[in-house]
Structures are given as C-alpha cells and as structure tokens.
PyMOL Python script that loads the backbone (N, CA, C, O; Angstrom):
from pymol import cmd

cmd.read_pdbstr("""\
ATOM      1  N   MET A   1     114.144 115.348  75.764  1.00  0.00           N
ATOM      2  CA  MET A   1     113.482 115.132  77.041  1.00  0.00           C
ATOM      3  C   MET A   1     112.236 114.297  76.802  1.00  0.00           C
ATOM      4  O   MET A   1     111.530 114.483  75.811  1.00  0.00           O
ATOM      5  N   SER A   2     111.977 113.384  77.714  1.00  0.00           N
ATOM      6  CA  SER A   2     110.823 112.505  77.548  1.00  0.00           C
ATOM      7  C   SER A   2     109.530 113.222  77.916  1.00  0.00           C
ATOM      8  O   SER A   2     109.556 114.267  78.565  1.00  0.00           O
ATOM      9  N   GLY A   3     108.418 112.665  77.505  1.00  0.00           N
ATOM     10  CA  GLY A   3     107.114 113.255  77.765  1.00  0.00           C
ATOM     11  C   GLY A   3     106.486 112.778  79.062  1.00  0.00           C
ATOM     12  O   GLY A   3     105.278 112.926  79.246  1.00  0.00           O
ATOM     13  N   ASN A   4     107.280 112.204  79.973  1.00  0.00           N
ATOM     14  CA  ASN A   4     106.699 111.690  81.208  1.00  0.00           C
ATOM     15  C   ASN A   4     107.043 112.548  82.422  1.00  0.00           C
ATOM     16  O   ASN A   4     106.999 112.069  83.555  1.00  0.00           O
ATOM     17  N   ASN A   5     107.383 113.808  82.188  1.00  0.00           N
ATOM     18  CA  ASN A   5     107.659 114.769  83.258  1.00  0.00           C
ATOM     19  C   ASN A   5     108.732 114.292  84.233  1.00  0.00           C
ATOM     20  O   ASN A   5     108.639 114.550  85.433  1.00  0.00           O
ATOM     21  N   GLY A   6     109.745 113.600  83.726  1.00  0.00           N
ATOM     22  CA  GLY A   6     110.846 113.181  84.568  1.00  0.00           C
ATOM     23  C   GLY A   6     110.585 111.921  85.373  1.00  0.00           C
ATOM     24  O   GLY A   6     111.475 111.463  86.090  1.00  0.00           O
ATOM     25  N   ARG A   7     109.404 111.350  85.280  1.00  0.00           N
ATOM     26  CA  ARG A   7     109.076 110.135  86.014  1.00  0.00           C
ATOM     27  C   ARG A   7     109.549 108.916  85.231  1.00  0.00           C
ATOM     28  O   ARG A   7     109.682 108.951  84.008  1.00  0.00           O
ATOM     29  N   SER A   8     109.796 107.847  85.964  1.00  0.00           N
ATOM     30  CA  SER A   8     110.149 106.589  85.320  1.00  0.00           C
ATOM     31  C   SER A   8     108.961 106.053  84.543  1.00  0.00           C
ATOM     32  O   SER A   8     107.810 106.243  84.935  1.00  0.00           O
ATOM     33  N   ASP A   9     109.243 105.398  83.467  1.00  0.00           N
ATOM     34  CA  ASP A   9     108.204 104.748  82.691  1.00  0.00           C
ATOM     35  C   ASP A   9     107.755 103.508  83.459  1.00  0.00           C
ATOM     36  O   ASP A   9     108.565 102.611  83.690  1.00  0.00           O
ATOM     37  N   PRO A  10     106.457 103.431  83.868  1.00  0.00           N
ATOM     38  CA  PRO A  10     105.992 102.294  84.659  1.00  0.00           C
ATOM     39  C   PRO A  10     106.208 100.957  83.962  1.00  0.00           C
ATOM     40  O   PRO A  10     106.311  99.927  84.629  1.00  0.00           O
ATOM     41  N   LYS A  11     106.279 100.954  82.643  1.00  0.00           N
ATOM     42  CA  LYS A  11     106.500  99.718  81.908  1.00  0.00           C
ATOM     43  C   LYS A  11     107.928  99.211  82.100  1.00  0.00           C
ATOM     44  O   LYS A  11     108.192  98.031  81.870  1.00  0.00           O
ATOM     45  N   LYS A  12     108.852 100.075  82.516  1.00  0.00           N
ATOM     46  CA  LYS A  12     110.243  99.691  82.715  1.00  0.00           C
ATOM     47  C   LYS A  12     110.532  99.268  84.148  1.00  0.00           C
ATOM     48  O   LYS A  12     111.611  98.745  84.424  1.00  0.00           O
ATOM     49  N   ILE A  13     109.605  99.480  85.053  1.00  0.00           N
ATOM     50  CA  ILE A  13     109.787  99.069  86.442  1.00  0.00           C
ATOM     51  C   ILE A  13     109.626  97.563  86.523  1.00  0.00           C
ATOM     52  O   ILE A  13     108.698  96.999  85.944  1.00  0.00           O
ATOM     53  N   LYS A  14     110.525  96.918  87.237  1.00  0.00           N
ATOM     54  CA  LYS A  14     110.448  95.469  87.437  1.00  0.00           C
ATOM     55  C   LYS A  14     109.666  95.203  88.714  1.00  0.00           C
ATOM     56  O   LYS A  14     110.123  95.536  89.808  1.00  0.00           O
ATOM     57  N   TYR A  15     108.505  94.612  88.579  1.00  0.00           N
ATOM     58  CA  TYR A  15     107.646  94.301  89.720  1.00  0.00           C
ATOM     59  C   TYR A  15     107.889  92.870  90.164  1.00  0.00           C
ATOM     60  O   TYR A  15     108.251  92.022  89.348  1.00  0.00           O
ATOM     61  N   PRO A  16     107.693  92.590  91.451  1.00  0.00           N
ATOM     62  CA  PRO A  16     107.279  93.481  92.533  1.00  0.00           C
ATOM     63  C   PRO A  16     108.411  94.437  92.918  1.00  0.00           C
ATOM     64  O   PRO A  16     109.589  94.180  92.667  1.00  0.00           O
ATOM     65  N   VAL A  17     108.005  95.555  93.541  1.00  0.00           N
ATOM     66  CA  VAL A  17     108.965  96.579  93.934  1.00  0.00           C
ATOM     67  C   VAL A  17     108.592  97.122  95.311  1.00  0.00           C
ATOM     68  O   VAL A  17     107.415  97.270  95.640  1.00  0.00           O
ATOM     69  N   ASN A  18     109.621  97.416  96.110  1.00  0.00           N
ATOM     70  CA  ASN A  18     109.393  98.120  97.371  1.00  0.00           C
ATOM     71  C   ASN A  18     109.447  99.603  97.069  1.00  0.00           C
ATOM     72  O   ASN A  18     110.341 100.066  96.360  1.00  0.00           O
ATOM     73  N   TYR A  19     108.496 100.345  97.602  1.00  0.00           N
ATOM     74  CA  TYR A  19     108.352 101.771  97.272  1.00  0.00           C
ATOM     75  C   TYR A  19     108.074 102.561  98.537  1.00  0.00           C
ATOM     76  O   TYR A  19     107.218 102.184  99.339  1.00  0.00           O
ATOM     77  N   GLN A  20     108.796 103.656  98.713  1.00  0.00           N
ATOM     78  CA  GLN A  20     108.576 104.532  99.870  1.00  0.00           C
ATOM     79  C   GLN A  20     107.425 105.476  99.541  1.00  0.00           C
ATOM     80  O   GLN A  20     107.598 106.467  98.832  1.00  0.00           O
ATOM     81  N   LEU A  21     106.249 105.151 100.070  1.00  0.00           N
ATOM     82  CA  LEU A  21     105.058 105.971  99.865  1.00  0.00           C
ATOM     83  C   LEU A  21     105.099 107.129 100.853  1.00  0.00           C
ATOM     84  O   LEU A  21     105.325 106.922 102.045  1.00  0.00           O
ATOM     85  N   LYS A  22     104.881 108.346 100.362  1.00  0.00           N
ATOM     86  CA  LYS A  22     104.866 109.531 101.218  1.00  0.00           C
ATOM     87  C   LYS A  22     103.495 110.178 101.113  1.00  0.00           C
ATOM     88  O   LYS A  22     102.950 110.354 100.023  1.00  0.00           O
ATOM     89  N   LEU A  23     102.952 110.526 102.271  1.00  0.00           N
ATOM     90  CA  LEU A  23     101.607 111.099 102.320  1.00  0.00           C
ATOM     91  C   LEU A  23     101.622 112.342 103.195  1.00  0.00           C
ATOM     92  O   LEU A  23     102.220 112.339 104.271  1.00  0.00           O
ATOM     93  N   ILE A  24     100.972 113.399 102.742  1.00  0.00           N
ATOM     94  CA  ILE A  24     100.797 114.621 103.520  1.00  0.00           C
ATOM     95  C   ILE A  24      99.351 114.628 104.000  1.00  0.00           C
ATOM     96  O   ILE A  24      98.415 114.557 103.204  1.00  0.00           O
ATOM     97  N   MET A  25      99.186 114.717 105.339  1.00  0.00           N
ATOM     98  CA  MET A  25      97.868 114.614 105.947  1.00  0.00           C
ATOM     99  C   MET A  25      97.559 115.865 106.765  1.00  0.00           C
ATOM    100  O   MET A  25      98.464 116.591 107.177  1.00  0.00           O
ATOM    101  N   ASP A  26      96.292 116.100 106.987  1.00  0.00           N
ATOM    102  CA  ASP A  26      95.817 117.185 107.841  1.00  0.00           C
ATOM    103  C   ASP A  26      96.169 116.841 109.285  1.00  0.00           C
ATOM    104  O   ASP A  26      95.759 115.792 109.782  1.00  0.00           O
ATOM    105  N   ASN A  27      96.917 117.700 109.964  1.00  0.00           N
ATOM    106  CA  ASN A  27      97.327 117.430 111.341  1.00  0.00           C
ATOM    107  C   ASN A  27      96.216 117.698 112.352  1.00  0.00           C
ATOM    108  O   ASN A  27      96.404 117.445 113.542  1.00  0.00           O
ATOM    109  N   ALA A  28      95.054 118.207 111.908  1.00  0.00           N
ATOM    110  CA  ALA A  28      93.911 118.368 112.817  1.00  0.00           C
ATOM    111  C   ALA A  28      93.355 116.999 113.209  1.00  0.00           C
ATOM    112  O   ALA A  28      92.657 116.863 114.214  1.00  0.00           O
ATOM    113  N   ILE A  29      93.675 115.991 112.402  1.00  0.00           N
ATOM    114  CA  ILE A  29      93.296 114.611 112.696  1.00  0.00           C
ATOM    115  C   ILE A  29      94.456 113.993 113.474  1.00  0.00           C
ATOM    116  O   ILE A  29      95.603 114.116 113.044  1.00  0.00           O
ATOM    117  N   PRO A  30      94.199 113.336 114.600  1.00  0.00           N
ATOM    118  CA  PRO A  30      95.291 112.731 115.379  1.00  0.00           C
ATOM    119  C   PRO A  30      96.134 111.772 114.525  1.00  0.00           C
ATOM    120  O   PRO A  30      95.608 111.071 113.662  1.00  0.00           O
ATOM    121  N   ALA A  31      97.437 111.752 114.778  1.00  0.00           N
ATOM    122  CA  ALA A  31      98.365 110.930 113.994  1.00  0.00           C
ATOM    123  C   ALA A  31      97.960 109.465 113.990  1.00  0.00           C
ATOM    124  O   ALA A  31      98.031 108.807 112.952  1.00  0.00           O
ATOM    125  N   ASP A  32      97.536 108.943 115.140  1.00  0.00           N
ATOM    126  CA  ASP A  32      97.160 107.522 115.183  1.00  0.00           C
ATOM    127  C   ASP A  32      95.930 107.241 114.320  1.00  0.00           C
ATOM    128  O   ASP A  32      95.816 106.158 113.746  1.00  0.00           O
ATOM    129  N   GLU A  33      95.017 108.194 114.223  1.00  0.00           N
ATOM    130  CA  GLU A  33      93.850 108.029 113.349  1.00  0.00           C
ATOM    131  C   GLU A  33      94.263 108.089 111.881  1.00  0.00           C
ATOM    132  O   GLU A  33      93.764 107.318 111.062  1.00  0.00           O
ATOM    133  N   ASN A  34      95.186 109.016 111.543  1.00  0.00           N
ATOM    134  CA  ASN A  34      95.704 109.078 110.173  1.00  0.00           C
ATOM    135  C   ASN A  34      96.338 107.751 109.787  1.00  0.00           C
ATOM    136  O   ASN A  34      96.076 107.228 108.703  1.00  0.00           O
ATOM    137  N   ILE A  35      97.169 107.202 110.666  1.00  0.00           N
ATOM    138  CA  ILE A  35      97.840 105.926 110.386  1.00  0.00           C
ATOM    139  C   ILE A  35      96.808 104.810 110.247  1.00  0.00           C
ATOM    140  O   ILE A  35      96.929 103.958 109.366  1.00  0.00           O
ATOM    141  N   LYS A  36      95.802 104.811 111.105  1.00  0.00           N
ATOM    142  CA  LYS A  36      94.744 103.797 111.033  1.00  0.00           C
ATOM    143  C   LYS A  36      94.021 103.876 109.687  1.00  0.00           C
ATOM    144  O   LYS A  36      93.742 102.846 109.074  1.00  0.00           O
ATOM    145  N   ASN A  37      93.714 105.095 109.224  1.00  0.00           N
ATOM    146  CA  ASN A  37      93.007 105.275 107.952  1.00  0.00           C
ATOM    147  C   ASN A  37      93.864 104.837 106.756  1.00  0.00           C
ATOM    148  O   ASN A  37      93.363 104.200 105.830  1.00  0.00           O
ATOM    149  N   ILE A  38      95.141 105.177 106.783  1.00  0.00           N
ATOM    150  CA  ILE A  38      96.042 104.772 105.696  1.00  0.00           C
ATOM    151  C   ILE A  38      96.209 103.256 105.706  1.00  0.00           C
ATOM    152  O   ILE A  38      96.130 102.610 104.661  1.00  0.00           O
ATOM    153  N   SER A  39      96.440 102.692 106.892  1.00  0.00           N
ATOM    154  CA  SER A  39      96.623 101.244 107.024  1.00  0.00           C
ATOM    155  C   SER A  39      95.392 100.491 106.530  1.00  0.00           C
ATOM    156  O   SER A  39      95.516  99.470 105.853  1.00  0.00           O
ATOM    157  N   ALA A  40      94.214 100.989 106.866  1.00  0.00           N
ATOM    158  CA  ALA A  40      92.974 100.342 106.431  1.00  0.00           C
ATOM    159  C   ALA A  40      92.892 100.302 104.907  1.00  0.00           C
ATOM    160  O   ALA A  40      92.490  99.292 104.327  1.00  0.00           O
ATOM    161  N   LYS A  41      93.271 101.395 104.266  1.00  0.00           N
ATOM    162  CA  LYS A  41      93.228 101.443 102.798  1.00  0.00           C
ATOM    163  C   LYS A  41      94.252 100.481 102.205  1.00  0.00           C
ATOM    164  O   LYS A  41      93.946  99.775 101.244  1.00  0.00           O
ATOM    165  N   LEU A  42      95.459 100.440 102.762  1.00  0.00           N
ATOM    166  CA  LEU A  42      96.482  99.518 102.256  1.00  0.00           C
ATOM    167  C   LEU A  42      96.041  98.070 102.452  1.00  0.00           C
ATOM    168  O   LEU A  42      96.234  97.237 101.567  1.00  0.00           O
ATOM    169  N   ASN A  43      95.458  97.771 103.593  1.00  0.00           N
ATOM    170  CA  ASN A  43      94.952  96.416 103.841  1.00  0.00           C
ATOM    171  C   ASN A  43      93.826  96.062 102.875  1.00  0.00           C
ATOM    172  O   ASN A  43      93.770  94.949 102.351  1.00  0.00           O
ATOM    173  N   GLU A  44      92.932  97.020 102.645  1.00  0.00           N
ATOM    174  CA  GLU A  44      91.815  96.806 101.710  1.00  0.00           C
ATOM    175  C   GLU A  44      92.340  96.453 100.318  1.00  0.00           C
ATOM    176  O   GLU A  44      91.765  95.619  99.618  1.00  0.00           O
ATOM    177  N   LEU A  45      93.436  97.098  99.933  1.00  0.00           N
ATOM    178  CA  LEU A  45      94.028  96.867  98.611  1.00  0.00           C
ATOM    179  C   LEU A  45      95.010  95.691  98.612  1.00  0.00           C
ATOM    180  O   LEU A  45      95.626  95.388  97.589  1.00  0.00           O
ATOM    181  N   GLN A  46      95.149  95.037  99.757  1.00  0.00           N
ATOM    182  CA  GLN A  46      96.052  93.900  99.926  1.00  0.00           C
ATOM    183  C   GLN A  46      97.493  94.260  99.572  1.00  0.00           C
ATOM    184  O   GLN A  46      98.197  93.511  98.894  1.00  0.00           O
ATOM    185  N   ILE A  47      97.907  95.441 100.058  1.00  0.00           N
ATOM    186  CA  ILE A  47      99.268  95.907  99.851  1.00  0.00           C
ATOM    187  C   ILE A  47     100.020  95.743 101.164  1.00  0.00           C
ATOM    188  O   ILE A  47      99.609  96.270 102.198  1.00  0.00           O
ATOM    189  N   LYS A  48     101.123  95.007 101.112  1.00  0.00           N
ATOM    190  CA  LYS A  48     101.954  94.820 102.298  1.00  0.00           C
ATOM    191  C   LYS A  48     102.691  96.120 102.576  1.00  0.00           C
ATOM    192  O   LYS A  48     103.115  96.819 101.656  1.00  0.00           O
ATOM    193  N   PHE A  49     102.839  96.438 103.873  1.00  0.00           N
ATOM    194  CA  PHE A  49     103.522  97.677 104.234  1.00  0.00           C
ATOM    195  C   PHE A  49     104.265  97.506 105.542  1.00  0.00           C
ATOM    196  O   PHE A  49     103.988  96.597 106.324  1.00  0.00           O
ATOM    197  N   GLY A  50     105.227  98.411 105.765  1.00  0.00           N
ATOM    198  CA  GLY A  50     106.049  98.379 106.968  1.00  0.00           C
ATOM    199  C   GLY A  50     105.593  99.403 107.991  1.00  0.00           C
ATOM    200  O   GLY A  50     104.426  99.791 108.038  1.00  0.00           O
ATOM    201  N   SER A  51     106.537  99.825 108.800  1.00  0.00           N
ATOM    202  CA  SER A  51     106.263 100.809 109.852  1.00  0.00           C
ATOM    203  C   SER A  51     106.168 102.212 109.272  1.00  0.00           C
ATOM    204  O   SER A  51     106.775 102.526 108.248  1.00  0.00           O
ATOM    205  N   PHE A  52     105.398 103.037 109.945  1.00  0.00           N
ATOM    206  CA  PHE A  52     105.223 104.430 109.533  1.00  0.00           C
ATOM    207  C   PHE A  52     106.238 105.311 110.253  1.00  0.00           C
ATOM    208  O   PHE A  52     106.559 105.080 111.420  1.00  0.00           O
ATOM    209  N   ASN A  53     106.741 106.322 109.546  1.00  0.00           N
ATOM    210  CA  ASN A  53     107.488 107.393 110.204  1.00  0.00           C
ATOM    211  C   ASN A  53     106.728 108.678 109.911  1.00  0.00           C
ATOM    212  O   ASN A  53     105.976 108.752 108.939  1.00  0.00           O
ATOM    213  N   SER A  54     106.922 109.683 110.744  1.00  0.00           N
ATOM    214  CA  SER A  54     106.155 110.916 110.569  1.00  0.00           C
ATOM    215  C   SER A  54     107.006 112.143 110.874  1.00  0.00           C
ATOM    216  O   SER A  54     108.039 112.068 111.539  1.00  0.00           O
ATOM    217  N   ARG A  55     106.530 113.277 110.361  1.00  0.00           N
ATOM    218  CA  ARG A  55     107.199 114.553 110.583  1.00  0.00           C
ATOM    219  C   ARG A  55     106.173 115.671 110.448  1.00  0.00           C
ATOM    220  O   ARG A  55     105.388 115.699 109.500  1.00  0.00           O
ATOM    221  N   LEU A  56     106.189 116.594 111.410  1.00  0.00           N
ATOM    222  CA  LEU A  56     105.270 117.737 111.374  1.00  0.00           C
ATOM    223  C   LEU A  56     105.797 118.821 110.448  1.00  0.00           C
ATOM    224  O   LEU A  56     107.007 118.983 110.293  1.00  0.00           O
ATOM    225  N   SER A  57     104.881 119.565 109.831  1.00  0.00           N
ATOM    226  CA  SER A  57     105.268 120.724 109.034  1.00  0.00           C
ATOM    227  C   SER A  57     105.720 121.838 109.976  1.00  0.00           C
ATOM    228  O   SER A  57     105.483 121.768 111.182  1.00  0.00           O
ATOM    229  N   ALA A  58     106.354 122.841 109.442  1.00  0.00           N
ATOM    230  CA  ALA A  58     106.892 123.940 110.244  1.00  0.00           C
ATOM    231  C   ALA A  58     105.838 124.608 111.118  1.00  0.00           C
ATOM    232  O   ALA A  58     106.124 124.981 112.256  1.00  0.00           O
ATOM    233  N   LYS A  59     104.625 124.763 110.600  1.00  0.00           N
ATOM    234  CA  LYS A  59     103.553 125.409 111.360  1.00  0.00           C
ATOM    235  C   LYS A  59     102.613 124.396 112.012  1.00  0.00           C
ATOM    236  O   LYS A  59     101.580 124.769 112.567  1.00  0.00           O
ATOM    237  N   SER A  60     102.973 123.121 111.943  1.00  0.00           N
ATOM    238  CA  SER A  60     102.182 122.021 112.525  1.00  0.00           C
ATOM    239  C   SER A  60     100.782 121.899 111.931  1.00  0.00           C
ATOM    240  O   SER A  60      99.893 121.317 112.554  1.00  0.00           O
ATOM    241  N   THR A  61     100.581 122.437 110.743  1.00  0.00           N
ATOM    242  CA  THR A  61      99.285 122.332 110.069  1.00  0.00           C
ATOM    243  C   THR A  61      99.124 120.954 109.437  1.00  0.00           C
ATOM    244  O   THR A  61      98.026 120.399 109.400  1.00  0.00           O
ATOM    245  N   TYR A  62     100.227 120.415 108.943  1.00  0.00           N
ATOM    246  CA  TYR A  62     100.220 119.130 108.254  1.00  0.00           C
ATOM    247  C   TYR A  62     101.210 118.192 108.913  1.00  0.00           C
ATOM    248  O   TYR A  62     102.138 118.617 109.601  1.00  0.00           O
ATOM    249  N   ILE A  63     100.993 116.918 108.688  1.00  0.00           N
ATOM    250  CA  ILE A  63     101.929 115.891 109.130  1.00  0.00           C
ATOM    251  C   ILE A  63     102.201 114.998 107.932  1.00  0.00           C
ATOM    252  O   ILE A  63     101.281 114.584 107.226  1.00  0.00           O
ATOM    253  N   SER A  64     103.474 114.709 107.715  1.00  0.00           N
ATOM    254  CA  SER A  64     103.826 113.818 106.610  1.00  0.00           C
ATOM    255  C   SER A  64     104.154 112.443 107.170  1.00  0.00           C
ATOM    256  O   SER A  64     104.754 112.310 108.236  1.00  0.00           O
ATOM    257  N   PHE A  65     103.750 111.439 106.434  1.00  0.00           N
ATOM    258  CA  PHE A  65     104.014 110.051 106.790  1.00  0.00           C
ATOM    259  C   PHE A  65     104.769 109.391 105.652  1.00  0.00           C
ATOM    260  O   PHE A  65     104.517 109.657 104.477  1.00  0.00           O
ATOM    261  N   GLY A  66     105.678 108.545 106.018  1.00  0.00           N
ATOM    262  CA  GLY A  66     106.368 107.702 105.055  1.00  0.00           C
ATOM    263  C   GLY A  66     106.167 106.262 105.470  1.00  0.00           C
ATOM    264  O   GLY A  66     106.192 105.934 106.656  1.00  0.00           O
ATOM    265  N   VAL A  67     105.968 105.407 104.487  1.00  0.00           N
ATOM    266  CA  VAL A  67     105.792 103.983 104.757  1.00  0.00           C
ATOM    267  C   VAL A  67     106.260 103.200 103.528  1.00  0.00           C
ATOM    268  O   VAL A  67     105.933 103.544 102.392  1.00  0.00           O
ATOM    269  N   MET A  68     107.027 102.149 103.780  1.00  0.00           N
ATOM    270  CA  MET A  68     107.482 101.296 102.692  1.00  0.00           C
ATOM    271  C   MET A  68     106.356 100.333 102.329  1.00  0.00           C
ATOM    272  O   MET A  68     105.819  99.640 103.193  1.00  0.00           O
ATOM    273  N   VAL A  69     106.007 100.297 101.049  1.00  0.00           N
ATOM    274  CA  VAL A  69     104.951  99.409 100.566  1.00  0.00           C
ATOM    275  C   VAL A  69     105.534  98.471  99.510  1.00  0.00           C
ATOM    276  O   VAL A  69     106.537  98.784  98.869  1.00  0.00           O
ATOM    277  N   ARG A  70     104.901  97.336  99.344  1.00  0.00           N
ATOM    278  CA  ARG A  70     105.302  96.347  98.336  1.00  0.00           C
ATOM    279  C   ARG A  70     104.259  96.359  97.234  1.00  0.00           C
ATOM    280  O   ARG A  70     103.123  95.931  97.440  1.00  0.00           O
ATOM    281  N   ILE A  71     104.646  96.849  96.063  1.00  0.00           N
ATOM    282  CA  ILE A  71     103.740  96.963  94.918  1.00  0.00           C
ATOM    283  C   ILE A  71     104.051  95.816  93.959  1.00  0.00           C
ATOM    284  O   ILE A  71     105.202  95.613  93.574  1.00  0.00           O
ATOM    285  N   ILE A  72     103.014  95.071  93.579  1.00  0.00           N
ATOM    286  CA  ILE A  72     103.252  93.883  92.762  1.00  0.00           C
ATOM    287  C   ILE A  72     103.042  94.087  91.264  1.00  0.00           C
ATOM    288  O   ILE A  72     103.440  93.243  90.460  1.00  0.00           O
ATOM    289  N   SER A  73     102.411  95.217  90.881  1.00  0.00           N
ATOM    290  CA  SER A  73     102.169  95.447  89.454  1.00  0.00           C
ATOM    291  C   SER A  73     101.899  96.927  89.190  1.00  0.00           C
ATOM    292  O   SER A  73     101.590  97.693  90.104  1.00  0.00           O
ATOM    293  N   ALA A  74     102.023  97.309  87.923  1.00  0.00           N
ATOM    294  CA  ALA A  74     101.709  98.679  87.524  1.00  0.00           C
ATOM    295  C   ALA A  74     100.239  98.978  87.786  1.00  0.00           C
ATOM    296  O   ALA A  74      99.889 100.096  88.165  1.00  0.00           O
ATOM    297  N   GLU A  75      99.390  97.997  87.589  1.00  0.00           N
ATOM    298  CA  GLU A  75      97.955  98.174  87.831  1.00  0.00           C
ATOM    299  C   GLU A  75      97.685  98.450  89.307  1.00  0.00           C
ATOM    300  O   GLU A  75      96.871  99.313  89.638  1.00  0.00           O
ATOM    301  N   GLN A  76      98.362  97.725  90.194  1.00  0.00           N
ATOM    302  CA  GLN A  76      98.186  97.947  91.628  1.00  0.00           C
ATOM    303  C   GLN A  76      98.649  99.355  92.005  1.00  0.00           C
ATOM    304  O   GLN A  76      98.027 100.014  92.839  1.00  0.00           O
ATOM    305  N   PHE A  77      99.743  99.814  91.388  1.00  0.00           N
ATOM    306  CA  PHE A  77     100.246 101.170  91.628  1.00  0.00           C
ATOM    307  C   PHE A  77      99.183 102.200  91.249  1.00  0.00           C
ATOM    308  O   PHE A  77      98.916 103.135  92.004  1.00  0.00           O
ATOM    309  N   LYS A  78      98.592 102.023  90.101  1.00  0.00           N
ATOM    310  CA  LYS A  78      97.558 102.935  89.610  1.00  0.00           C
ATOM    311  C   LYS A  78      96.342 102.933  90.540  1.00  0.00           C
ATOM    312  O   LYS A  78      95.811 103.990  90.879  1.00  0.00           O
ATOM    313  N   ILE A  79      95.913 101.752  90.943  1.00  0.00           N
ATOM    314  CA  ILE A  79      94.761 101.627  91.834  1.00  0.00           C
ATOM    315  C   ILE A  79      95.056 102.274  93.181  1.00  0.00           C
ATOM    316  O   ILE A  79      94.198 102.951  93.748  1.00  0.00           O
ATOM    317  N   LEU A  80      96.267 102.069  93.696  1.00  0.00           N
ATOM    318  CA  LEU A  80      96.651 102.658  94.977  1.00  0.00           C
ATOM    319  C   LEU A  80      96.435 104.168  94.969  1.00  0.00           C
ATOM    320  O   LEU A  80      95.765 104.703  95.853  1.00  0.00           O
ATOM    321  N   TYR A  81      96.994 104.854  93.982  1.00  0.00           N
ATOM    322  CA  TYR A  81      96.863 106.315  93.949  1.00  0.00           C
ATOM    323  C   TYR A  81      95.426 106.749  93.711  1.00  0.00           C
ATOM    324  O   TYR A  81      95.003 107.785  94.223  1.00  0.00           O
ATOM    325  N   HIS A  82      94.679 105.984  92.953  1.00  0.00           N
ATOM    326  CA  HIS A  82      93.266 106.303  92.740  1.00  0.00           C
ATOM    327  C   HIS A  82      92.477 106.174  94.050  1.00  0.00           C
ATOM    328  O   HIS A  82      91.645 107.025  94.364  1.00  0.00           O
ATOM    329  N   GLU A  83      92.736 105.129  94.792  1.00  0.00           N
ATOM    330  CA  GLU A  83      92.000 104.855  96.026  1.00  0.00           C
ATOM    331  C   GLU A  83      92.436 105.741  97.199  1.00  0.00           C
ATOM    332  O   GLU A  83      91.637 106.009  98.096  1.00  0.00           O
ATOM    333  N   LEU A  84      93.677 106.191  97.203  1.00  0.00           N
ATOM    334  CA  LEU A  84      94.154 107.030  98.309  1.00  0.00           C
ATOM    335  C   LEU A  84      93.365 108.320  98.436  1.00  0.00           C
ATOM    336  O   LEU A  84      93.281 108.884  99.527  1.00  0.00           O
ATOM    337  N   LYS A  85      92.789 108.793  97.349  1.00  0.00           N
ATOM    338  CA  LYS A  85      92.042 110.056  97.408  1.00  0.00           C
ATOM    339  C   LYS A  85      90.852 109.980  98.351  1.00  0.00           C
ATOM    340  O   LYS A  85      90.322 111.009  98.769  1.00  0.00           O
ATOM    341  N   ASP A  86      90.429 108.763  98.687  1.00  0.00           N
ATOM    342  CA  ASP A  86      89.300 108.583  99.601  1.00  0.00           C
ATOM    343  C   ASP A  86      89.692 108.582 101.080  1.00  0.00           C
ATOM    344  O   ASP A  86      88.824 108.542 101.952  1.00  0.00           O
ATOM    345  N   VAL A  87      90.988 108.626 101.360  1.00  0.00           N
ATOM    346  CA  VAL A  87      91.445 108.605 102.752  1.00  0.00           C
ATOM    347  C   VAL A  87      91.195 109.977 103.395  1.00  0.00           C
ATOM    348  O   VAL A  87      91.657 111.003 102.895  1.00  0.00           O
ATOM    349  N   LYS A  88      90.472 109.975 104.485  1.00  0.00           N
ATOM    350  CA  LYS A  88      90.114 111.205 105.185  1.00  0.00           C
ATOM    351  C   LYS A  88      91.381 111.965 105.603  1.00  0.00           C
ATOM    352  O   LYS A  88      92.285 111.388 106.208  1.00  0.00           O
ATOM    353  N   GLY A  89      91.438 113.248 105.278  1.00  0.00           N
ATOM    354  CA  GLY A  89      92.549 114.117 105.705  1.00  0.00           C
ATOM    355  C   GLY A  89      93.744 114.124 104.774  1.00  0.00           C
ATOM    356  O   GLY A  89      94.689 114.879 105.002  1.00  0.00           O
ATOM    357  N   LEU A  90      93.732 113.301 103.725  1.00  0.00           N
ATOM    358  CA  LEU A  90      94.873 113.261 102.801  1.00  0.00           C
ATOM    359  C   LEU A  90      94.919 114.539 101.962  1.00  0.00           C
ATOM    360  O   LEU A  90      93.923 114.926 101.350  1.00  0.00           O
ATOM    361  N   LYS A  91      96.067 115.177 101.942  1.00  0.00           N
ATOM    362  CA  LYS A  91      96.256 116.355 101.091  1.00  0.00           C
ATOM    363  C   LYS A  91      96.957 115.978  99.798  1.00  0.00           C
ATOM    364  O   LYS A  91      96.564 116.441  98.727  1.00  0.00           O
ATOM    365  N   THR A  92      98.002 115.133  99.876  1.00  0.00           N
ATOM    366  CA  THR A  92      98.695 114.657  98.692  1.00  0.00           C
ATOM    367  C   THR A  92      99.476 113.396  99.034  1.00  0.00           C
ATOM    368  O   THR A  92      99.819 113.148 100.190  1.00  0.00           O
ATOM    369  N   ALA A  93      99.746 112.618  98.013  1.00  0.00           N
ATOM    370  CA  ALA A  93     100.567 111.414  98.156  1.00  0.00           C
ATOM    371  C   ALA A  93     101.521 111.350  96.985  1.00  0.00           C
ATOM    372  O   ALA A  93     101.171 111.718  95.863  1.00  0.00           O
ATOM    373  N   PHE A  94     102.718 110.884  97.247  1.00  0.00           N
ATOM    374  CA  PHE A  94     103.707 110.720  96.182  1.00  0.00           C
ATOM    375  C   PHE A  94     104.677 109.624  96.527  1.00  0.00           C
ATOM    376  O   PHE A  94     105.587 109.338  95.748  1.00  0.00           O
TER     377      PHE A  94
END
""", "prot")
cmd.dss("prot")
cmd.show_as("cartoon", "prot")
cmd.util.cbc("prot")
cmd.orient("prot")
C-alpha cells in the first residue's frame, strides 16, 4: 500500500485538469452569499470554474456545493486548498 492514503500522486496527474471541487458550507449563511464568497476566491486565484450545484444536509445545518474547476498545475492545486480556508463559512473542501 502506498503512503499517500489512497490519493493519487499529484506528480502523476496530467495538468491542466478539470476537477469537481466539493465544499461543505455553513447553511446559516445564505446560499447566494456562499457562492459569491467561493466565486470571489476562485476569481482571485484565476481559476476558471463552471456552474454551482448544491444540496442541503439532512438537518439543513450545512449546504454542500459542487463546482467544476480547471486546475493548471500541482502548485495551483496546493494554493487553492490553502486559500479556501479563508472563505467565510467553509467547513471542509475536497
């Protein structure tokens, strides 16, 4: 078994790549504001992205968003996850 916890080795990924980014957000923040905050971060990082889809959690505490993004390098991937932590209401991204 490899030491990368089942994840693909980023060095083996052929960039650019389209990637389905999934984000779990606090549903106390309106969905349109969550999308605006995520979009602003993607624009700031100059990452192209498509339309958002969303789904509420069973108790409506959280809302999950999915969005297709275009990642051009392993470095951009790393920066994306580092910078996402600053998005208001973000609980996790994968």
